[in-house]
C-alpha positions as CSV (number, residue, x, y, z in Angstrom):
1,M,159.1,67.9,94.3
2,R,159.7,67.0,90.7
3,G,163.4,67.5,91.0
4,K,163.7,65.7,94.1
5,L,161.6,62.5,92.3
6,I,164.1,62.9,89.1
7,A,167.2,62.4,91.7
8,H,165.5,59.6,93.3
9,V,165.0,57.9,90.2
10,S,168.6,58.6,89.0
11,E,169.8,57.3,92.3
12,I,168.1,53.9,91.7
13,N,168.9,53.7,88.1
14,A,172.6,54.2,88.9
15,L,172.4,51.6,91.5
16,A,170.8,49.1,89.2
17,L,173.5,49.8,86.5
18,W,175.9,49.2,89.4
19,L,174.5,46.1,90.5
20,L,173.7,44.6,86.9
21,G,177.3,45.6,85.7
22,F,178.7,43.8,88.5
23,I,176.6,40.6,87.9
24,S,177.5,40.6,84.3
25,F,181.1,40.0,84.8
26,F,179.9,36.6,85.9
27,S,177.2,35.9,83.2
28,N,176.9,36.4,79.7
29,S,173.1,36.3,79.7
30,S,171.9,38.3,76.7
31,V,168.7,39.2,78.4
32,L,171.1,40.9,81.1
33,H,173.2,42.7,78.7
34,T,170.0,44.1,77.2
35,C,168.9,45.4,80.2
36,I,171.8,47.1,81.0
37,K,171.5,48.8,77.4
38,I,168.1,50.1,78.3
39,L,169.0,51.2,81.8
40,I,171.9,53.2,80.3
41,L,169.6,54.9,77.5
42,S,167.0,55.6,80.3
43,F,169.4,56.6,82.6
44,A,170.7,59.3,80.1
45,L,167.4,60.7,79.2
46,I,166.7,61.2,82.7
47,S,170.5,62.8,83.3
48,F,170.4,65.1,80.1
49,G,168.0,67.5,81.9
50,S,170.2,68.0,84.5
51,A,173.7,68.1,82.8
52,R,175.3,71.5,82.3
53,R,174.5,73.7,79.0
54,S,178.1,73.0,77.8
55,I,177.8,69.1,78.4
56,K,174.2,69.2,76.5
57,I,175.7,70.9,73.4
58,L,178.7,68.4,73.4
59,I,176.4,65.4,73.8
60,L,173.9,66.7,71.0
61,I,176.9,67.3,68.7
62,I,178.2,63.7,69.4
63,L,174.6,62.1,68.7
64,T,174.2,64.1,65.6
65,S,177.6,62.9,64.1
66,T,176.9,59.4,65.2
67,F,173.5,58.9,63.5
68,W,175.0,60.7,60.6
69,L,177.9,58.1,60.3
70,A,175.6,55.5,61.1
71,S,173.2,56.3,58.3
72,E,175.8,57.4,55.6
73,Y,177.5,54.1,55.8
74,G,174.8,51.8,56.9
75,V,176.3,50.8,60.1
76,F,173.5,51.3,62.7
77,G,174.2,48.0,64.2
78,A,177.3,49.6,65.8
79,I,174.8,51.8,67.8
80,W,174.1,48.9,69.9
81,Q,177.6,47.6,69.8
82,G,178.8,51.1,71.2
83,L,176.0,50.6,74.3
84,E,177.7,47.2,74.9
85,R,181.3,48.8,75.3
86,A,180.1,51.3,77.4
87,S,178.1,48.9,79.6
88,I,181.0,49.0,82.3
89,F,181.5,52.5,82.7
90,P,178.4,53.1,85.0
91,A,179.5,50.4,87.5
92,F,183.1,52.0,87.2
93,L,182.0,55.6,88.0
94,A,179.9,54.3,90.6
95,T,182.5,52.3,92.4
96,L,185.0,55.2,92.5
97,V,182.1,57.2,94.0
98,L,182.2,54.8,96.7
99,L,185.8,54.9,97.2
100,R,185.8,58.6,97.4
101,G,183.0,58.7,99.8
102,T,184.9,56.1,102.1
103,A,188.1,57.8,101.6
104,D,186.8,61.3,102.5
105,R,185.9,60.3,105.8
106,R,188.9,57.7,106.8
107,P,191.1,59.4,109.6
108,E,194.2,58.8,107.5
109,T,193.0,60.7,104.9
110,S,192.2,63.9,107.3
111,L,195.9,63.6,108.6
112,A,197.0,63.3,104.9
113,R,194.9,66.3,103.9
114,Q,196.3,68.6,106.9
115,A,199.9,67.9,106.0
116,F,199.3,68.4,102.1
117,S,197.3,71.4,103.1
118,S,200.4,73.0,105.3
119,L,202.7,72.9,102.4
120,P,203.6,76.2,100.4
121,A,201.6,76.1,97.2
122,N,204.8,76.0,95.2
123,Q,205.8,72.9,96.9
124,R,202.9,70.7,95.5
125,A,203.4,70.5,92.0
126,G,206.2,68.0,91.6
127,G,204.8,65.9,94.3
128,I,201.4,65.5,92.6
129,V,202.4,64.9,89.1
130,T,204.9,62.0,90.4
131,G,202.4,60.6,92.8
132,A,199.5,60.9,90.7
133,H,201.5,59.0,88.1
134,F,203.0,56.3,90.0
135,I,200.0,55.5,92.0
136,G,197.7,55.9,88.7
137,A,200.0,53.4,87.0
138,I,198.3,50.6,89.2
139,L,194.9,52.4,90.1
140,Q,194.5,54.0,86.8
141,V,192.1,57.0,87.2
142,G,191.2,55.8,90.6
143,V,193.9,57.6,91.7
144,F,191.6,61.0,91.5
145,S,189.6,59.4,94.4
146,I,192.4,59.5,96.5
147,L,193.8,63.2,95.6
148,A,190.3,64.8,95.8
149,P,189.3,64.2,99.1
150,I,193.0,65.2,100.3
151,V,192.1,68.7,98.5
152,G,189.0,68.7,100.6
153,R,185.3,69.5,99.5
154,N,185.6,73.2,100.8
155,A,188.8,73.9,98.7
156,S,188.1,76.7,96.1
157,E,187.6,75.7,92.3
158,A,190.6,77.3,91.3
159,E,192.6,75.2,93.6
160,R,190.8,72.0,92.8
161,R,191.3,73.0,89.0
162,E,195.1,73.4,89.5
163,V,195.5,70.1,91.6
164,F,193.5,67.9,89.0
165,L,195.5,69.8,85.8
166,I,198.6,68.8,87.4
167,A,197.5,65.2,88.3
168,A,196.1,64.8,84.9
169,R,199.6,65.4,83.3
170,G,201.0,62.7,85.6
171,M,198.2,60.4,84.6
172,A,198.6,61.2,80.8
173,L,202.1,59.5,81.1
174,V,200.9,56.2,82.5
175,P,200.1,54.7,79.1
176,F,203.5,55.0,78.1
177,W,204.7,52.1,79.8
178,S,201.9,50.5,82.2
179,P,200.9,47.0,81.3
180,F,197.9,47.6,83.4
181,I,196.0,50.1,80.8
182,V,193.9,49.3,77.7
183,G,196.1,51.0,75.5
184,M,199.0,48.3,76.1
185,A,196.6,45.6,75.6
186,I,195.4,46.5,72.3
187,A,198.6,47.1,71.1
188,S,199.8,43.9,72.2
189,E,197.1,42.5,70.3
190,Y,198.2,43.7,67.0
191,L,201.9,43.6,67.6
192,P,202.4,40.2,69.5
193,D,205.7,39.8,68.8
194,V,207.1,42.6,71.0
195,P,208.3,41.5,74.4
196,L,206.3,43.4,77.2
197,W,209.7,44.6,78.8
198,Q,210.7,46.6,75.6
199,P,208.0,49.2,75.7
200,V,208.1,48.9,79.5
201,C,211.4,50.1,79.7
202,L,211.0,52.5,76.5
203,G,207.9,53.8,77.8
204,L,209.5,54.7,81.4
205,A,212.5,56.6,79.8
206,L,209.8,58.8,77.8
207,T,208.0,59.1,81.0
208,A,211.0,60.5,83.0
209,I,211.3,63.2,80.2
210,G,207.4,64.0,80.4
211,L,207.7,64.5,84.2
212,L,210.7,66.9,84.0
213,T,208.9,68.8,81.5
214,S,205.7,69.1,83.4
215,S,207.7,70.0,86.7
216,M,210.3,72.4,84.8
217,I,208.3,73.8,82.0
218,M,204.7,73.6,83.0
219,D,204.9,74.1,86.8
220,R,208.3,76.0,86.8
221,E,209.3,73.9,89.9
222,F,211.9,71.2,90.2
223,N,213.3,70.5,93.7
224,P,213.6,66.9,94.6
225,L,213.5,67.7,98.3
226,M,210.3,69.5,97.8
227,I,208.9,66.6,95.7
228,G,209.8,64.3,98.5
229,R,208.3,66.5,101.2
230,A,205.1,66.6,99.3
231,L,205.2,62.8,98.5
232,K,205.7,62.3,102.1
233,S,202.6,64.4,103.1
234,L,200.6,61.3,101.4
235,G,202.1,59.0,103.8
236,P,199.1,58.2,105.8
237,I,197.5,56.9,102.8
238,I,199.9,55.3,101.0
239,P,199.3,52.2,102.7
240,G,196.0,51.8,101.9
241,V,196.5,52.9,98.5
242,F,198.9,49.8,98.0
243,L,196.7,47.4,99.5
244,T,194.0,48.3,97.4
245,A,196.2,48.3,94.3
246,A,197.7,44.8,95.3
247,L,194.0,43.5,95.4
248,V,193.2,44.8,92.2
249,I,196.3,43.0,90.8
250,V,195.4,40.1,92.5
251,T,191.7,40.0,91.2
252,S,192.9,40.6,87.5
253,T,195.5,38.1,87.7
254,V,193.3,35.4,89.1
255,T,190.3,36.2,87.1
256,G,192.1,37.4,83.7
257,W,189.7,40.4,83.9
258,S,190.4,43.9,82.8
259,T,191.7,46.3,85.2
260,L,188.3,48.1,85.2
261,Q,186.4,44.9,85.7
262,S,188.6,44.4,88.7
263,L,188.2,47.5,90.2
264,V,184.3,47.4,90.1
265,V,184.3,43.8,91.7
266,S,187.5,44.1,94.2
267,L,187.2,48.0,95.4
268,P,184.1,47.5,97.3
269,V,185.5,45.2,99.7
270,P,188.3,47.4,101.1
271,C,185.7,50.2,101.4
272,L,183.1,48.2,103.2
273,I,186.0,47.4,105.5
274,G,186.7,51.0,105.8
275,L,183.1,51.8,106.5
276,L,183.2,49.4,109.2
277,G,186.1,50.5,110.9
278,M,184.8,54.3,111.2
279,T,182.5,55.8,114.0
280,K,178.9,55.3,113.3
281,E,178.2,58.8,112.3
282,N,181.1,59.1,109.7
283,S,179.9,55.7,108.5
284,L,176.3,57.2,108.0
285,S,177.6,60.3,106.7
286,A,179.5,58.3,104.1
287,V,176.8,56.2,103.0
288,K,174.6,59.3,102.5
289,S,177.5,60.8,100.4
290,V,177.8,57.9,98.4
291,K,174.1,57.4,97.8
292,T,173.9,61.3,96.7
293,G,176.9,61.1,94.6
294,I,175.9,58.1,92.5
295,G,172.8,59.9,91.6
296,R,174.9,62.5,90.0
297,I,176.9,60.7,87.7
298,G,174.4,60.7,85.2
299,P,175.7,63.6,83.0
300,E,179.2,62.0,83.1
301,V,178.0,58.6,82.1
302,T,175.7,60.2,79.4
303,L,178.8,61.7,77.8
304,M,181.2,58.7,78.3
305,T,178.2,56.5,76.6
306,C,178.0,59.0,73.7
307,A,181.5,59.2,73.1
308,I,182.5,55.6,73.1
309,T,179.5,54.9,70.5
310,L,180.3,57.7,68.4
311,G,183.9,55.7,68.4
312,T,182.5,52.4,67.6
313,V,180.3,53.7,64.8
314,F,183.3,55.6,63.1
315,E,185.2,52.2,63.5
316,A,182.6,50.5,61.8
317,A,182.0,52.9,59.1
318,M,186.1,53.1,58.2
319,P,186.2,50.1,55.8
320,E,183.4,51.6,53.6
321,S,184.8,55.1,53.8
322,G,187.7,54.4,51.5
323,I,190.4,55.9,53.7
324,L,192.3,52.6,54.4
325,A,192.5,52.1,50.7
326,W,193.9,55.4,50.2
327,L,196.7,55.5,52.9
328,Q,197.6,51.8,51.5
329,S,198.5,53.6,48.0
330,L,200.7,56.5,49.6
331,D,204.4,55.9,50.2
332,L,204.7,57.1,53.8
333,T,208.0,57.9,55.3
334,E,208.9,56.3,58.7
335,A,208.8,59.8,60.5
336,S,205.4,60.4,58.7
337,V,203.7,57.4,60.3
338,I,205.3,58.1,63.6
339,F,203.8,61.4,63.4
340,I,200.7,60.6,62.0
341,V,199.9,58.1,64.8
342,I,200.7,60.4,67.5
343,M,199.0,63.5,66.3
344,C,195.9,61.7,64.9
345,M,195.5,60.3,68.4
346,N,196.0,63.7,69.9
347,I,193.5,65.3,67.2
348,A,191.0,62.5,67.9
349,G,191.3,63.5,71.6
350,L,190.4,67.1,71.0
351,L,187.5,65.6,69.1
352,G,186.3,63.9,71.9
353,I,186.6,60.4,70.6
354,H,187.9,57.9,72.8
355,A,191.4,56.7,72.6
356,I,190.5,53.0,71.8
357,V,188.8,53.9,68.6
358,P,191.3,55.9,66.9
359,G,194.1,53.3,68.7
360,T,192.6,50.4,67.0
361,I,192.1,52.0,63.6
362,L,195.5,53.2,63.4
363,L,197.3,50.0,64.4
364,V,194.8,48.0,62.0
365,I,196.1,50.4,59.1
366,F,199.8,50.2,59.9
367,V,200.2,46.7,60.8
368,N,198.8,46.1,57.3
369,I,200.9,48.3,55.2
370,N,204.6,48.3,54.9
371,T,205.9,51.2,57.1
372,G,209.6,50.6,57.6
373,L,209.1,51.1,61.4
374,A,210.2,48.2,63.9
375,D,207.2,46.8,65.7
376,L,208.5,48.3,69.1
377,V,208.6,52.0,67.7
378,L,205.0,51.6,66.2
379,M,203.5,50.2,69.5
380,Q,205.2,53.0,71.4
381,A,204.1,55.6,69.3
382,L,200.7,54.5,69.7
383,L,201.0,54.1,73.6
384,V,202.6,57.7,73.5
385,G,199.6,59.4,71.7
386,W,197.1,57.0,73.6
387,G,198.7,58.8,76.9
388,L,198.7,62.2,75.5
389,C,195.4,62.3,74.3
390,T,194.0,61.4,77.2
391,L,194.7,64.6,78.6
392,I,192.8,66.7,76.2
393,S,189.7,64.4,75.4
394,L,186.4,64.9,76.8
395,G,185.9,61.1,76.0
396,S,188.8,60.1,78.2
397,L,188.1,58.5,81.5
398,T,190.7,61.1,83.0
399,I,188.6,63.9,82.1
400,I,185.3,62.6,82.8
401,T,186.3,60.8,86.0
402,G,188.5,63.8,87.3
403,S,185.7,66.4,86.6
404,V,183.2,63.9,88.9
405,M,186.0,63.5,91.4
406,F,187.2,67.2,91.8
407,N,183.5,68.6,90.9
408,L,184.6,70.6,87.8
409,D,183.2,71.3,84.4
410,P,185.0,68.9,81.9
411,L,184.9,71.8,79.3
412,R,187.3,73.9,82.0
413,V,189.8,71.2,82.3
414,I,190.7,71.1,78.6
415,T,193.0,73.9,78.9
416,L,195.4,75.6,76.2
417,P,198.7,74.9,78.4
418,N,197.8,71.2,78.7
419,I,197.1,71.0,74.8
420,G,200.7,72.6,74.4
421,Y,202.0,70.2,76.6
422,A,200.2,67.0,74.7
423,F,201.5,68.3,71.3
424,G,204.9,69.5,72.4
425,L,205.8,66.4,74.1
426,G,204.5,64.2,71.2
427,T,206.7,66.1,68.8
428,F,209.5,65.5,71.2
429,C,208.8,61.8,71.7
430,G,208.2,61.3,68.1
431,S,211.5,62.7,67.0
432,T,213.0,60.4,69.7
433,L,211.3,57.4,68.5
434,Y,212.4,58.1,64.8
435,I,216.3,58.3,65.7
436,I,215.5,54.7,67.7
437,N,213.9,53.6,64.6
438,L,216.8,54.3,62.6
439,L,219.4,52.6,65.3
440,L,217.0,49.5,65.3
441,M,216.4,49.1,61.4
442,A,220.1,49.8,60.5
């Protein structure tokens, strides 16, 4: 009885956060934002008891670190700012649950699932990593809501985990070049003189290498015919994917909102249309699934909120820590700066720190000291590190959202092979960027 009551309260809390998050896009009311923060805190407290033991331990570590930093450097106000920054994620995750619940029962998904399931296992990897990358370049982590229903709820944990790990590698390459991600927006703000086409072209070249590395070395598979066949199996859902992507792009362009905001506002529209186009039985089943799923995102919302708050407090504590002054006194080489940026992003990812925190700090540091790097190279190093750290960070949307969509333990999708992929590809990209810098600065 008590468990049902808690579940019911969680559902109500999540729905309220979804609704208030949606309204907050149209209102800057301080009262509204305060209500959202209070709801997030209450949602976290309610959800903590239902979280996995590993997630509970991680949350406690993050909270301890957050309050120590805030106390040591007198930045308690940053905790409130962190909650403000995290306020969009409950609505975002709830929207993805709606997309998943709708897509899972659409006839197109059923056809795609049958075609995909009929493929031999060794023909899936190349198609998944490539498909996840290019669909994810527009929809970002929303791609998991497309892939998860195709794998199916009855798939074994091992199969769901394998598909997610492959797709996550494809997603990790998206920030290398996509203008639709937060990383590009942050980098462009600090390096405004770099024309967008330059990081897009350079990033696409590095992305091609990353995709080949994933297919040939990680999955030991590279056959264009197999990749084409695997992508063809996703054919029934491709029109819906691109129509949805177009809607998100139009919303973002017209309103000027971020991709996350545009997803929250625009995705319910095609989902509702999709629900109306189903049989009554499937529609009711989808609605029930969405209602239940939204009530279960609490642990993931809590983890994301804690990770973002820790990052915000860490960012606020940086000026008082003396790190900036120390780095400014060092005579770092161009190669050192490139690898510091990429590897610090990866290490921060392993520590569970959201990419926006080390990304912003590194840009603040190296934009304000003489590095000898072309702005394009510094920007691309940041984008490479940003992408790769999302593959191995418990604070990233890729890991948290993918875990929700594929029903996996977030700690079990941070694997040694993917950590090796992140640091190995980061080393190769860093070396390439150093050579490019020599050419640009000659």
